[in-house]
N, C-alpha and C positions, 0 to 999 in steps of 0.2 A: 504494500500500500504506500502511495506517495504521501508527502507531508501534508498536502492540502486536504486529502481525504481523511487523514488522521485527525486534522484539526476539526473537520466537520463532524467526525464521529466522537469527538471529545478526547482524542489522543489515546484511546484505550484499546486499539486494535479494531478488528471488524465488529460492528455493532450487531445486536440481534436483529432478525428480520422484523420490520415494523409491524405493529399490530394493526388490525383493521382490514377490511376487504380491499382487494385490488380490482380495479376496473379492467386493466389489461396487464398481463404478465407475458414476457417473451423470454425464451430460453435457447440460446445459441441459434437464433432464428436466421435463416438464410433463404434467398430466392435467386436462382440462376436462370438467365435467359441465354439465348444463343450468343448474344454479344458479350456475355460475362455475368458476373454477380451484381445484381442490383442492391442486395443486402447480404451481409455476411457476418455471422457470429455476433448477432445483436441480442443482448440480454438487458432487460429493464423491468421495472415495476411502476405502473401508474396507479397511485392510490385513488380510491373512489372519492368522488366529491370535488375533484380539482378541475380547474379550467387550465388546460395545458396547451401551450403553443408548440407546434411541430415545425421546426425551422431547418432550412437547408437550401443549397442552390438547386437549380434545375438538374434533374437526373441524379439527385443524391439518394433517392429511395423513399421519399415521403409518401408518394402515391402508392408505391408497392406495399409499404407498411400498412397503410389504410385498407388496401385491397385484401391483404392477408387477414386483418382484423375483422373484415366483413365477409369473409369466405368467398370473395370473388375470384381469388386465385389460391393455389395450394403451395405451402412452403417446400423448398427443395431440401432444407435441413432444419433441425430444431423444432420448436413447438411454440404455440401462442394460445393463450386462454383469455376469454372474456368473462369476467366474474366467475372464474374457475371452470367455465364450460367451454367446449370446443366451438370455434366459430362455425356458424351454420346449424348448430343444434337449436332445438326449439327454444330453450332457455335463453341462449345468446341472441337469437333473432328477435324475440319478444322484447328484450331489454335494450336493443340497439337501434339507432336511426342513423342513416348515412346520407349526406348531401354532397354529391360530387360536383366538379367544376361544370359539367354539362347540364346539370339540373334537369333531367329528363321528365317531361310532362306531356300529357296527351293534348295536342294542340287544338283538337276539335271539341274538347270538353270546356264547359264554362268553369269559372273559378268556383262557383257553388258546387257544381258536379264533382270537381276535383276534391274539394273538402269532404263531400259526401262519400266519395270513394275511400278517402282516408279513414272516415268513421267506420265504414263497413269492414275494412281490412285490419283494423287495430283495436283490440279489446279495451285498451286503456285510453282511447281517444278523448281529447279535451276540446270540444267544439268552441268553447268560449275563448280559449287561448288562440286557436287557429284563426277564428274570425277577427279577433282583436288585432292580430298582426296584419291581416289583409286590410281591415278598415283604417288602420293607422296610416297606410299608404294611399288611401282613397281609391282602392282598386275595386271596381264594381263586381259584385258576385255574379252578375249575368254576362259579364264580358268573357269572350272565348280566349283561351290561353294563347292561341296563335295571333291574336290582335294586340297583345300586351307588349310593352317595351321590355328590354332585357332586365332592367331594374325591377319592374313589376313582376316578371316571372320569377326572379330571385326571391322576392318577397313571398310569393305563393309557395315556392319550394321551402322557404323557412317555415311557413305556417304548417305545412305538412310534417316537417321534421319535429317541430315543437309540439304540434297537436298529438303526435304519437305518444307523448309523455315518456320518452325513453330514459333509462338510467344512464346510458352512454350515448352521447351525441357526437358523431364524427363528421367534421366539416373540412372538405378539401378545397381550399382557395374559394370560399363561398361568396366573397364580397368584392371580387376584382372588377366587376362591371357596374359598381354602384358609385354615385357621387359621394363626396366626403360627408355631407350632412346625413344622408340615408345610412351610410356605413356606420357612423357614430350611433345613430338611433338603434340600428339592429344589434350592434355590439352591446349597447346598454340593455336591450331586451334579453340578449343572450346571458349576460352576467346576472341580471335580476332573476330570470327563470331558473338559472343554475343554482343560485343561492337559495331561492325559496323552496326548491324541490330536491336539492342535493344531487343534481344531475352532474355527471362527469362529462366534460367537454374536451375533445381533442380537435384542435383547429390548426390547419396548415395555412400559412400565410407568408407572403414576402414583405408585408408591411410591418417592418420591425418596430418602428417608432410607436405604432398603435397597439402592438401586442402588450406593451408594458401597462396599458390601461385595463386590460381584461384578463391577463394570465397570471396565475400564481405558481404555475409549474412549467417546466420547460424540457423539451427533448430536441436536441440538435443533432442532425445527421449530415454527413458529408462523405463522399466517396464510398457509399454503401456501409459505413460504420457509424456507431454512436459516438459523438464528441462530447456532449454535455447532457446531463440529466439530473433533475432534482428541483427543489423549491427555488423559485427565483431569488428570494431573499438570502437563502443560504449559499447559493452559487455566487451571488454578488459579494457576500461577506467573505468569501474565500479568496477574493481578489482585491487588488488595489491599483489605482492609476497614480503613478509617481510623476510629478511634474519635473521638467528639466530645471537645473539650477540657473541662476542669473547669468553665469558665464557660458551657458549653453551645454554644460556637461550633465551627465546623468548622475543621480545620487547613488550611494552604495546600496546594492540590492540584495546582497547575501543575507539570509539563506533562501531568498525567494527565487522562484523559477520565472524567468522572463517568457511571456507569451508573445508579446508584440511591442515594437517600438515604432511610434509614428510621429511625424512632424508636418505632414502635408495637408491634413484635413481634420476637422473637429477639434477636440482638445488635444494638443500635443502632449506627449509623455510616453511613459513606459508602463504597459499593463503587465502585472505579475500575478502569479498564483502564490498566495502567501505560504511561506514555510513555517511561520510562527505568528501568533496573534499580534496585531498592531493597534495603535490608536489613530483613527483617521483625523486629519487636520494638517494644516501646513502644506507639506509637499505631497501627502498621500490622501487620496479621496477614493471612495467606492466608485466603481465604474457604473455607468448607466447600463440598462439592459441591452440597448443597441450597441454600445461600445463593446460589451462582453461578447455578444453574438458575432459581431463582425471580426473581432480579434481571433476567435477560434475558427471561423470559416476561412480567414486569410492565412492561418498558421497551421497547415496540415501536419507539421511535425510535432506540435504540442500534444502531450499525452492526454487522453480523455479524462474527464472528471465525472464520475458517477456518485452522486451524493447517497448517503445511507438510505434515505427513504425511497430511492429509485433502484436500489439493488434487488434483483430478483432472487427468489428463494431457490432451493435445490429442485431440479426437475424430478428427482425421485419422490419429493413430497407430492407433486402433482400425480404421478403414477400411482402412489399409494392411495390418494384421495379418489382417483378414478376406480380403483379396485374396490374400495369401500362402498362407493355408490352402486357398483354393479352387484355387490353382495346384498345390499339393503333394498335394491329396486324390486 
């Protein structure tokens, strides 16, 4: 274990597996296509009830991970569980809603007919929530889906996802076609609904600056591997941005690990993973979420940091639980 992980864990070696239900757990997860591995040896735990940002460059494996969690594709290696159940099982399907970038909707249906279909297909359907999201955008219930603008169709797709009342809501770049005001409104709806109902949200987005307003958890993938995982606050607290001195030189950084040194944009300075606790102030300040994300995405040689709450349990525990379910079924 490196120094930063030891600091997060209290400096006492590997912590016990966190208590509480996991919304998603991955164990050595991998997916290989003809062109190569999209994901390889990915292990993490997403605790239930979190709003988690899934971040990475194009082709990093974000959509592959979401497709594995929703049983749209099968893993080449490893395993993934949704609330302890296999993706595609009745339990997982009933508890999960997925909104893809394409937002597929029946163009000949009216908005009202689309919501009625959601009611018929989902036993936990909440018509009030679904209609509230549609009415907030002044989208007529009698309008056909094919006549709506891209932003209006996105709103209807959000209504279907929230109306299902899922325990896990997976969103793949859901708001890229919205103007900033509508995006902020739907993000506020997302966080409010998640807080009120304990919904776990996994949202993929390239809008790094906006993630800090909605996410309390983070998964960062690059080159098919996991780079950062854990609570936003604990990941930020494990790092510091040191300003350069007045003469242009860097401060003494031992025993910290340098992640990135920048002078050409944003706040100039040296971002480090802390080797021992420090007091912020003066030359050392905590990085913003955007600074932290960009530093790890631009520094492929920096070792990954998986916080204790994001560390997956032993795959043998899952196998044992499956056997116990089979015996008691």
